[in-house]
VMD Tcl script that draws the C-alpha trace (Angstrom):
set ca {
  {-59.03 -57.87 -43.89}
  {-62.58 -58.13 -42.52}
  {-65.38 -59.46 -44.68}
  {-69.02 -58.37 -44.66}
  {-71.75 -61.02 -44.65}
  {-75.20 -59.73 -45.60}
  {-78.33 -60.32 -47.68}
  {-78.50 -57.88 -50.59}
  {-81.60 -55.73 -50.78}
  {-83.66 -55.44 -53.91}
  {-82.87 -52.61 -56.29}
  {-85.20 -49.70 -56.97}
  {-85.93 -51.11 -60.43}
  {-86.94 -54.51 -59.05}
  {-90.51 -55.36 -58.08}
  {-89.93 -58.96 -57.01}
  {-87.67 -60.55 -54.42}
  {-85.27 -62.29 -56.83}
  {-81.59 -62.35 -55.79}
  {-82.42 -61.22 -52.23}
  {-82.53 -64.59 -50.46}
  {-78.85 -65.53 -50.80}
  {-76.16 -64.41 -48.35}
  {-73.16 -62.59 -49.81}
  {-69.58 -62.17 -48.63}
  {-67.83 -58.96 -49.73}
  {-64.29 -58.13 -48.70}
  {-63.25 -54.75 -47.35}
  {-60.38 -53.07 -49.25}
  {-56.87 -53.53 -47.88}
  {-55.32 -50.82 -50.01}
  {-57.07 -47.52 -50.78}
  {-57.98 -46.85 -54.39}
  {-55.98 -44.37 -56.41}
  {-56.57 -42.33 -59.52}
  {-54.38 -43.13 -62.52}
  {-52.71 -39.92 -63.73}
  {-52.88 -40.74 -67.45}
  {-56.52 -41.75 -67.95}
  {-58.10 -40.63 -64.69}
  {-59.47 -44.10 -63.92}
  {-59.77 -45.38 -60.37}
  {-57.61 -48.44 -59.74}
  {-56.53 -50.65 -56.89}
  {-53.96 -53.37 -56.35}
  {-56.34 -55.36 -54.15}
  {-57.86 -58.25 -56.08}
  {-60.27 -59.30 -53.30}
  {-62.44 -56.25 -53.97}
  {-63.58 -57.94 -57.18}
  {-64.59 -61.12 -55.36}
  {-68.18 -61.74 -54.26}
  {-69.18 -65.10 -52.80}
  {-72.82 -66.21 -52.56}
  {-74.17 -68.76 -50.07}
  {-77.59 -70.25 -49.38}
  {-77.63 -69.43 -45.67}
  {-75.87 -67.27 -43.09}
  {-74.45 -70.35 -41.37}
  {-72.75 -71.50 -44.58}
  {-71.16 -68.08 -45.06}
  {-69.88 -67.86 -41.48}
  {-68.58 -71.45 -41.65}
  {-66.64 -70.54 -44.82}
  {-65.03 -67.55 -43.10}
  {-64.13 -69.57 -40.01}
  {-62.73 -72.43 -42.09}
  {-60.44 -70.06 -44.01}
  {-59.53 -67.84 -41.05}
  {-61.23 -64.70 -42.38}
  {-62.44 -62.07 -39.92}
  {-66.07 -61.22 -40.63}
  {-69.04 -59.12 -39.57}
  {-72.64 -60.22 -40.07}
  {-75.19 -57.55 -40.99}
  {-78.78 -58.63 -40.39}
  {-81.59 -57.08 -42.41}
  {-85.07 -56.47 -41.13}
  {-87.94 -57.78 -43.25}
  {-90.25 -55.18 -44.77}
  {-93.13 -54.21 -42.49}
  {-95.76 -54.37 -45.18}
  {-96.20 -56.21 -48.44}
  {-96.16 -54.12 -51.58}
  {-99.51 -54.18 -53.33}
  {-99.73 -54.40 -57.08}
  {-102.36 -52.87 -59.36}
  {-103.77 -56.33 -60.12}
  {-104.67 -56.77 -56.44}
  {-107.43 -54.18 -56.90}
  {-109.36 -56.71 -58.99}
  {-108.59 -59.84 -56.96}
  {-111.41 -62.13 -55.79}
  {-109.75 -62.31 -52.37}
  {-110.14 -58.58 -51.82}
  {-111.51 -57.64 -48.37}
  {-113.69 -54.74 -49.50}
  {-115.91 -54.53 -52.54}
  {-114.41 -52.71 -55.49}
  {-116.14 -49.38 -56.04}
  {-115.34 -46.39 -58.18}
}
mol new
graphics top color blue
foreach p $ca { graphics top sphere $p radius 0.5 }
foreach p [lrange $ca 0 end-1] q [lrange $ca 1 end] { graphics top cylinder $p $q radius 0.2 }
display resetview
């Protein structure tokens, strides 16, 4: 079963960069999910789908997979091209242009 190693992106409800610096290992499902006929819930017999491992760096995550004999794929993320500007930056003393109305 291959594992995915990646850095999670920030959610749409998140303005900061918290929880985006760690590297995560998620396991791909071995067995497809199935719908229970009685309740209609989705279930699976694969317990590794519930497992998520967090590491401080990509090298630590790949070393873990190699040490335990787990096949893996590394997905690199590109950094954002521009920094998000907040409303408070309009009134900053370090502003390039003068604030006018």
